[in-house]
Backbone bond lengths (Angstrom), bond angles and torsions (degrees), N, CA, C in turn:
res aa  C-N    CA-C-N  psi(-1)  N-CA   C-N-CA  omega(-1)  CA-C   N-CA-C  phi
1 M - - - 1.449 - - 1.521 107.21 -
2 A 1.315 116.34 136.23 1.464 122.33 -172.50 1.524 113.06 -61.42
3 G 1.290 118.61 -67.45 1.450 121.41 -174.95 1.508 110.57 -154.12
4 S 1.329 114.28 -153.38 1.455 120.80 -177.81 1.519 109.10 -130.53
5 V 1.321 116.22 143.11 1.465 122.77 179.84 1.520 107.53 -127.73
6 N 1.317 117.20 136.57 1.461 120.82 176.04 1.520 109.12 -72.82
7 L 1.330 116.74 131.03 1.464 121.55 -174.96 1.525 112.35 -59.42
8 E 1.305 117.73 -47.61 1.468 120.88 -178.35 1.529 110.93 -60.54
9 D 1.332 116.64 -44.77 1.468 120.54 177.75 1.526 111.23 -62.99
10 L 1.335 116.02 -42.39 1.458 120.82 -179.33 1.527 111.69 -62.69
11 I 1.333 117.54 -48.09 1.466 120.60 -179.61 1.527 109.70 -62.47
12 G 1.324 117.62 -40.68 1.465 120.58 176.55 1.517 111.73 -60.10
13 E 1.325 116.78 -42.66 1.465 121.16 178.02 1.529 111.19 -63.59
14 L 1.330 117.03 -43.11 1.462 120.26 -179.56 1.527 111.12 -64.21
15 I 1.318 117.44 -39.21 1.470 120.72 176.53 1.518 109.83 -60.04
16 D 1.337 116.78 -44.17 1.469 120.66 -179.93 1.527 112.21 -63.78
17 L 1.322 117.17 -30.91 1.469 120.58 -178.06 1.528 112.90 -78.37
18 G 1.315 117.68 -18.30 1.470 120.30 -174.18 1.518 107.82 92.07
19 G 1.302 116.91 -152.51 1.457 119.11 -179.88 1.515 111.88 90.55
20 V 1.323 115.77 -169.11 1.460 122.27 -172.51 1.530 109.80 -135.97
21 F 1.333 117.15 131.38 1.458 122.20 171.79 1.523 107.96 -91.30
22 I 1.328 116.46 137.97 1.464 121.15 176.11 1.521 107.79 -130.74
23 L 1.316 115.42 116.93 1.453 122.00 175.32 1.522 106.11 -95.36
24 Q 1.342 117.03 127.51 1.464 118.83 -173.44 1.514 111.75 -139.17
25 N 1.318 114.06 151.36 1.462 121.20 170.58 1.528 107.41 -148.32
26 A 1.311 116.77 -171.79 1.467 120.51 -176.22 1.527 112.90 -65.47
27 H 1.315 117.59 -17.54 1.462 121.25 -174.83 1.525 114.23 -98.07
28 G 1.325 117.04 -13.93 1.461 119.13 -179.67 1.510 111.78 163.03
29 S 1.318 115.48 -168.19 1.458 120.42 179.46 1.524 109.74 -147.85
30 M 1.324 115.21 161.44 1.452 122.09 178.76 1.516 108.62 -135.81
31 E 1.324 117.78 129.17 1.465 122.29 176.53 1.514 109.09 -94.51
32 F 1.330 115.31 141.89 1.457 120.98 177.20 1.518 107.66 -136.66
33 Q 1.334 115.63 119.50 1.457 119.64 -177.39 1.517 110.30 -154.17
34 G 1.309 115.76 166.98 1.455 121.96 176.88 1.514 110.22 159.75
35 D 1.309 115.67 160.15 1.466 119.75 178.75 1.525 111.26 -93.94
36 D 1.334 116.84 9.61 1.463 121.27 -178.08 1.527 112.18 -125.26
37 L 1.317 117.98 28.33 1.454 121.01 -176.95 1.523 111.31 -80.37
38 Y 1.326 115.40 147.05 1.457 120.33 173.07 1.522 109.42 -143.19
39 L 1.315 115.11 159.50 1.456 123.82 -174.22 1.524 109.82 -100.16
40 S 1.316 116.09 136.67 1.458 121.94 175.81 1.525 108.13 -130.74
41 P 1.343 117.27 94.38 1.463 119.87 -178.27 1.528 112.05 -88.92
42 I 1.329 116.05 140.45 1.462 121.90 167.93 1.516 106.62 -133.92
43 E 1.302 117.53 -177.52 1.462 121.96 -171.65 1.522 114.52 -42.41
44 E 1.297 118.12 -68.80 1.467 122.43 -172.73 1.530 113.37 -92.74
45 W 1.332 117.04 -15.89 1.461 121.31 -170.70 1.523 112.40 -125.22
46 I 1.315 113.71 152.92 1.464 122.42 166.53 1.520 104.59 -121.66
47 T 1.318 116.54 125.76 1.458 120.28 -179.37 1.520 108.96 -118.86
48 I 1.326 115.44 139.63 1.460 121.92 177.49 1.525 107.07 -111.99
49 Y 1.324 115.23 123.32 1.462 122.31 -178.09 1.522 110.37 -118.77
50 H 1.333 115.42 168.06 1.466 122.83 169.66 1.523 108.37 -92.67
51 E 1.329 117.35 130.06 1.469 121.69 178.27 1.518 112.53 -62.16
52 R 1.302 117.36 -37.01 1.469 120.94 -172.79 1.538 113.72 -82.61
53 A 1.321 117.82 2.93 1.464 119.87 178.28 1.531 109.36 -70.35
54 S 1.335 116.86 142.33 1.465 120.18 179.36 1.528 110.56 -62.86
55 S 1.302 116.80 -30.31 1.458 124.40 174.10 1.528 105.33 -145.32
56 P 1.337 119.15 139.41 1.474 119.49 -176.05 1.529 113.95 -51.98
57 E 1.306 117.45 -37.03 1.458 120.64 -177.35 1.530 113.04 -83.69
58 S 1.339 117.99 -4.00 1.470 120.32 -175.37 1.519 113.33 -83.23
59 Q 1.313 117.53 -12.94 1.457 121.33 -179.18 1.527 108.22 -125.72
60 S 1.308 117.27 166.99 1.462 120.44 178.23 1.522 110.22 -52.63
61 H 1.305 115.87 141.45 1.454 122.25 177.05 1.530 107.83 -152.33
62 L 1.319 116.01 166.97 1.460 120.84 -173.46 1.519 109.55 -126.72
63 H 1.340 117.19 119.40 1.463 123.28 175.55 1.526 108.06 -98.12
64 L 1.319 116.71 127.05 1.463 121.66 177.56 1.525 108.96 -120.73
65 R 1.309 117.56 124.59 1.466 121.16 177.08 1.522 107.79 -80.80
66 R 1.319 115.48 121.74 1.465 121.44 -175.39 1.531 113.78 -51.57
67 A 1.314 117.37 -49.61 1.465 121.55 -172.77 1.524 113.34 -69.13
68 M 1.315 118.05 -12.16 1.466 120.61 -176.42 1.528 113.10 -86.00
69 L 1.298 118.96 -14.83 1.464 121.15 -179.58 1.525 107.96 -108.83
70 R 1.346 116.44 111.45 1.460 121.08 -170.44 1.526 114.89 -115.45
71 S 1.336 116.85 -21.42 1.467 120.08 179.47 1.526 108.55 -155.83
72 A 1.335 114.72 165.69 1.471 119.78 -179.79 1.520 109.49 -150.83
73 R 1.322 114.85 155.26 1.465 120.30 173.71 1.524 108.57 -151.44
74 I 1.306 114.85 153.93 1.463 121.23 177.59 1.517 108.40 -89.07
75 A 1.317 115.80 132.98 1.463 122.29 174.24 1.522 107.08 -110.69
76 R 1.312 115.34 136.31 1.464 119.11 -177.97 1.511 109.82 -141.50
77 D 1.313 115.66 118.34 1.457 121.77 175.29 1.527 107.89 -105.00
78 P 1.339 117.19 146.99 1.465 119.44 178.28 1.532 111.06 -55.32
79 D 1.304 116.40 140.19 1.467 124.01 177.24 1.527 113.81 63.90
80 E 1.322 118.25 19.79 1.455 121.74 175.25 1.520 109.37 -130.55
81 T 1.312 115.81 154.11 1.456 120.84 175.69 1.527 108.61 -71.75
82 P 1.326 118.07 134.46 1.463 120.34 -179.64 1.528 111.55 -65.59
83 H 1.325 114.93 160.09 1.449 120.38 175.92 1.524 109.89 -140.24
84 L 1.320 114.78 154.75 1.453 122.86 179.67 1.525 107.68 -100.68
85 Q 1.319 116.03 121.26 1.467 121.60 -179.83 1.528 108.69 -98.78
86 F 1.326 116.57 135.11 1.466 122.60 177.60 1.527 109.00 -107.96
87 F 1.342 115.32 141.18 1.461 120.96 -176.71 1.522 111.18 -126.76
88 Q 1.322 115.45 153.28 1.457 121.55 178.20 1.527 111.67 -87.57
89 T 1.307 117.05 -1.79 1.462 123.04 -178.36 1.530 110.28 -106.36
90 P 1.346 117.40 154.42 1.470 119.70 -179.90 1.529 114.19 -61.53
91 E 1.313 116.70 -25.38 1.461 122.48 176.27 1.532 107.80 -117.99
92 P 1.325 118.51 141.37 1.473 119.26 176.68 1.520 111.21 -54.74
93 S 1.323 115.21 143.33 1.465 121.44 -179.84 1.523 108.19 -130.82
94 E 1.299 116.69 -156.60 1.467 120.08 -179.81 1.522 113.11 -89.29
95 D 1.331 117.73 -21.48 1.460 121.24 -174.41 1.527 111.61 -106.27
96 C 1.314 115.98 103.29 1.462 119.09 175.48 1.531 108.58 -101.65
97 T 1.331 115.22 147.87 1.466 119.74 -177.47 1.523 112.57 -107.90
98 L 1.311 116.41 -20.84 1.461 121.47 179.03 1.513 107.97 -133.25
99 V 1.319 116.19 138.27 1.461 122.45 178.05 1.517 107.16 -130.06
100 W 1.321 116.45 141.92 1.461 121.27 172.78 1.523 107.09 -125.03
101 Y 1.336 116.17 120.92 1.463 120.84 178.40 1.513 109.90 -89.48
102 F 1.309 115.51 131.21 1.461 120.86 173.26 1.529 108.25 -61.06
103 P 1.336 117.40 158.18 1.475 118.70 174.45 1.533 109.25 -53.74
104 S 1.306 116.13 140.15 1.460 122.25 -170.91 1.528 113.37 -55.93
105 F 1.319 114.51 134.67 1.464 121.26 175.58 1.521 111.64 -74.62
106 Y 1.326 116.77 -12.30 1.462 120.39 -172.14 1.524 111.84 -129.82
107 D 1.321 114.73 143.31 1.463 122.19 174.23 1.522 106.63 -99.92
108 Y 1.319 115.49 96.90 1.466 120.39 -175.11 1.522 112.55 -70.52
109 R 1.329 117.66 -22.22 1.467 120.31 177.26 1.525 111.51 -76.75
110 N 1.327 115.37 -9.29 1.453 120.80 -179.08 1.531 109.67 -123.44
111 G 1.335 115.94 46.72 1.467 120.61 175.88 1.513 114.43 65.44
112 K 1.323 118.52 32.29 1.464 124.64 -178.02 1.533 111.95 61.03
113 A 1.341 114.72 39.13 1.465 120.12 176.99 1.526 109.79 -64.47
114 D 1.308 115.65 146.11 1.451 122.89 179.40 1.538 110.05 -68.22
115 V 1.342 117.96 143.70 1.467 123.19 177.02 1.537 107.49 -116.36
116 P 1.332 118.01 89.80 1.469 121.92 -174.18 1.528 114.47 -56.84
117 K 1.335 118.46 -36.24 1.475 118.95 -177.77 1.529 110.85 -64.15
118 N 1.336 117.81 -31.35 1.459 120.04 178.94 1.531 112.09 -75.07
119 H 1.327 116.71 -30.21 1.468 120.51 172.84 1.528 108.95 -64.11
120 K 1.319 117.09 -39.68 1.473 121.77 179.78 1.526 110.66 -64.79
121 I 1.331 117.33 -39.96 1.467 121.28 177.31 1.529 109.72 -59.17
122 Y 1.320 115.55 -46.74 1.462 120.95 179.91 1.532 111.30 -61.12
123 H 1.332 117.04 -49.61 1.465 120.83 -177.16 1.530 111.38 -64.86
124 A 1.314 118.30 -35.91 1.465 121.34 177.34 1.532 110.24 -66.26
125 F 1.321 116.43 -39.28 1.461 120.45 178.29 1.534 110.28 -63.32
126 V 1.320 116.90 -47.58 1.474 120.87 179.89 1.523 110.09 -62.91
127 E 1.312 117.20 -39.85 1.465 121.47 177.69 1.529 110.93 -60.27
128 A 1.314 116.79 -39.94 1.462 121.90 -177.64 1.523 113.13 -77.81
129 H 1.332 117.79 -37.19 1.462 120.96 -170.52 1.521 115.59 -119.67
130 G 1.318 118.01 -16.66 1.455 120.26 -172.58 1.516 109.53 85.16
131 S 1.311 116.76 -174.29 1.459 119.66 -177.29 1.531 112.53 -106.41
132 E 1.333 116.69 -1.09 1.462 121.25 178.14 1.523 108.02 -154.48
133 F 1.342 117.28 132.04 1.456 119.27 -177.38 1.523 112.01 -157.53
134 A 1.325 114.66 160.08 1.461 122.02 174.48 1.522 108.20 -81.48
135 I 1.315 116.04 156.41 1.465 121.25 177.65 1.521 108.45 -114.59
136 D 1.318 114.63 127.95 1.458 123.02 177.69 1.527 106.72 -98.34
137 D 1.329 117.19 123.95 1.455 119.58 -177.61 1.533 112.34 -103.66
138 A 1.314 116.66 21.79 1.478 120.33 -178.38 1.530 110.47 -60.34
139 V 1.314 114.88 138.83 1.472 121.58 179.60 1.525 107.95 -104.64
140 G 1.334 115.91 146.66 1.450 121.59 173.86 1.516 113.43 63.81
141 R 1.317 116.02 48.69 1.464 121.71 -178.85 1.503 111.57 -57.96
């Protein structure tokens, strides 16, 4: 595994990049996205809210327990936009509980045209973090 990334910093970076969070389990999944997301960290939790909500709790939001996300890796299938898988184990395994999709590599409204700026976002992320890393959940660095 390449290195270690602080969870709060990582989630903040992913929000800035755009993309889509997907929380999943054996029973279903939930997508969370928007161009107005912000991070609200407290001791045990990191919560992602919509800025434009009349009250943070009045609109969909995502609570993430810090200690539950321990490692991550990028998954990439041919002809698909890569995604970052989060795991509850110190080493990536087969069961991820949270996924974050990079901004789409393709413009489907334009015949699946390539989106070069989104490829650059992905490559810059890999350059900075690698494709597999541990997650540090330390609070108050």
